[in-house]
Structures are given as structure tokens and as C-alpha cells.
N, C-alpha and C positions, 0 to 999 in steps of 0.2 A: 745382758747378752752382749756377746762379742761384736763389734763393728767389723764388717766386711771391707777390706780395703780395695779400693779399685786403681788400677794402673792406667795411665793413658796410653792409646794405642801405639804401639811401636812404629815408629817411621821406617819405610823402606830405604834399603842402603842407597847411597848417593848414584851409584852406577844404574839401579832400576829407575830412579826418578828422572836421570838425565835422559836414559832412553824413551821412557813415557813422554816426557816434555818434547824431545825431539820428534817422536812419531806423530805427535799432535799438530807441531808446528810445520814439519816436512810435508805432511798430508794436506794441510788446510791452506799453506802460504806458499809452498814450494821449498825446494832446498836452497836455490840461489838466493832467494828473498828473505831466508832464515839466517841470521847471524847468530854467532856462538853466545853473544850477551843475552839474545832473547831466549836461548834454551836454557842458560844457567838461570835467568830470573823466573822462567817458568817452573823449572825445578826446585827451585828454593835452595840451592847449594853455593858453595863458595867457588869461585873461579877456579882455584887450585884443584877442586875435586874433579872437574872436568879433565884437566890434563894428567891427573893422577890415574884416570880410568882410560882416557882415549889419547892417542897420541896427536890427532888432529881431528879436523871436521871430516875429513875425508874417512877416517876410521868410524866416526860416529854415523856417517852414511851407510857404511858398509854393514854396520850392525843393524841399522834401521832396516835394510833391504833384507838380511838374514832373518830378522824378526818377523817381517811381514810373510815371509817365505814359509816360516815355521807356522805361524797362524793358519795359514791356508791348509797345510799339510795336516794340521790337528784337525780342522773342520772336515778335511776330506776324509780322515781315518774314522771319525764318528759316523760320517754318512756311509761309507763303504761297509763298514762293520754291520750295516743293516740292509745291505744288498744281497740278494740270494741268487741273482742271475747275472751273466755279463751284461746284459742290456741294463739292469738296474745298477750295475758298477759304472757304466758310461754316464748314466743320468746323476749318479752321486757326485761327479766331477763338476757337472753343471750346478747342483745343489750346493755344493761347497762354495763356489764362486758366488751364489746368490746369498748364501750365508754371511761370507765375508763382506760382501757389499752392504749388506742391511747393518752389519755392525757399523760400518763406516756413515751409513745414511743417519744415524743416530747423532751424530756430530757434523754432519754436512757432506754429503756425497760428491766426491769429484772424480769417479771413475777408479781405475786400477792404479793403487799406489805405486805399483813396480813400473807400470809403463809410464807413469808421470815421471818418476825419478830418472828412468832411463833416457826420456826425453830431454832431460836438463843435462844430462852428463855427456861429455865429449867422447868422439868415437876412441875406442881403445881404453876407456876408464874400466876399471875392475868392475865397478858397480854396474855398468851395462852388461859386462860378461856374466855377472852373477843374476841379472835379470834375465837374460837369454837362458841361462842354465834352468832357472825356474820353470820357464814357458817350455822348455824341450823335456823337463821332467814330466810336466802335465800332459803333454802329447805322448810321451811313452808310456804313462799310466793308462791312457786311452787305448793305445796299441794293445797293451796287456789285456784289458777287458775284451777287445774285439777279436783276438786270436781266437779261431775256433768257431766264432760267431758269423764273420763274412770271409769271403776268399781273399780280400786285399785289405788286411787290417791297416797298415800303413796309410794307405791312400784315404780311407775313410777318417782315421784318426786325424790326418792333417785337415781334411775338410771340417771336421768338429772342432778342431782346435781354432782354426781361423773363424768359424762361426762364433766360437765363445769369445775371442780377442775382440771380434767386431761388435759383437753385443756389449761388451764391457766399454768399449770406446764410445758407442753410441749411447749408453747408459749413463756414462760421464757427462757427455755432452748435453744430455736432456735432464741431468741431476737426479735421476731416480733410478734404483736398480730394476724397476718393473720389466725393463728391455730384457734384462737376462732370463726372465720368466719365458718371454716371447722366443727367445733363442733355444732355450730349453724344449719348447714345444716344437720347433723345427728340428731339432735334433731327435727327437721321437719320431717324427715323420720320416726323417732319413734312416733310422734304424729299420722302421717298418718296411720301407722300399728296399732296403739293401739286400742283394742275394745272398743266400746261405751257401756254405761250402758245398753242400750237395746240389745246388743250382750249377755249380762249377764243376761238377765231377769229383768232388771230394777234395779238391786241392786248395790250401789256404795259405795265408802268410805265415811264414816260419819266424 
């Protein structure tokens, strides 16, 4: 009988390992406290591999922020695909935040990785602009779901986004994503209490 040959699992490319190691370290310990040598050691690559893939630590930070943004977008896409009404679409945004926080909770929850990163970066840093862009995109998604549902979609989207971010900050402080479920429940109450376009004579945010 022929003996089946087995092959060791293929190792991920150095770039992927560096990003994974940086993501773990930046989230758990902070960006400033994480040195390049620690990332290289965790990734199990040669130092030259880092500089072959990233020009600097700032470049690695930028990739980390972009990756966290993309993670959330994918979680939101999955949640929103199951939404059948604008109201469910709004709640899908909260659910995606809960999902993202739950993933982090498995390894030690410290709140929103993007806000944590922005808090460490100086004013004018490209990373802060990227985090702001993420938050603005989330708010724009809320506006999209609320159009036609309430007279002033932008105002309610602003309220909900501030509720979401406040919930995330408090969740990080308490070390548990449970607070986000409470924020979601408050969002449901706000949606139920919000006037409809018919209550406003049919006019709504364009």
C-alpha cells in the first residue's frame, strides 16, 4: 500500500505575519510602547523582512489602521446582508461593532483599537485622519439607512454615532463589550421614538 506523504503547513508570507504581530501588540500594549523588535520577534521573521515590506513603523501603523477598518466593514457587510428594513440596517451597524469587540474580547478587550490608536498619534498624523475617515464612513452608513425613515436622517445619525462611540469608550474602560449591547438597546428606543417623514409632512433629509 502506498504511503501518503504529508507536507508541513505552509507558513504565511512575512508581510502577513508582521501585520498579525503588529495588530496583536498595538492593540494589547499600545503603539508607542511597541517597538519594532517586539513585532519582528512575535512575527518570527528576520529584521530585513520588515523593511522589505514596510518603509517605517508609521507605514506599519497605517496598515494596522486600514486592516481594522476593513475588518469592521466585512463584519458590517455580513450583518447588513441579513437586514430587511432600514431599522435593521441601523442596528446592523451596532451589531458589527459588538462582533468586532467580541473578537477582541477573546484576547483581552481594550475598547476601540482605532480610537486607541488615534489617541496616541499627534495632531496632523495621517493615522488620525484615517481613523476619522472610518468614523465618518460609519456615520454616513447610518445616514443611508435612516433616509426615508426619519425627517432628519443626518441629525439622528449623529446622535446614534455618538451613542456608539460613547458605548465603545465605556466598554473599553470596563473591559467588556456588554456595554455595546446596552447602547444598541438605547438605539432601538431612539428609533422607535423618532418621528417618521409622514409626521413631518412628508419632508425628509436628502
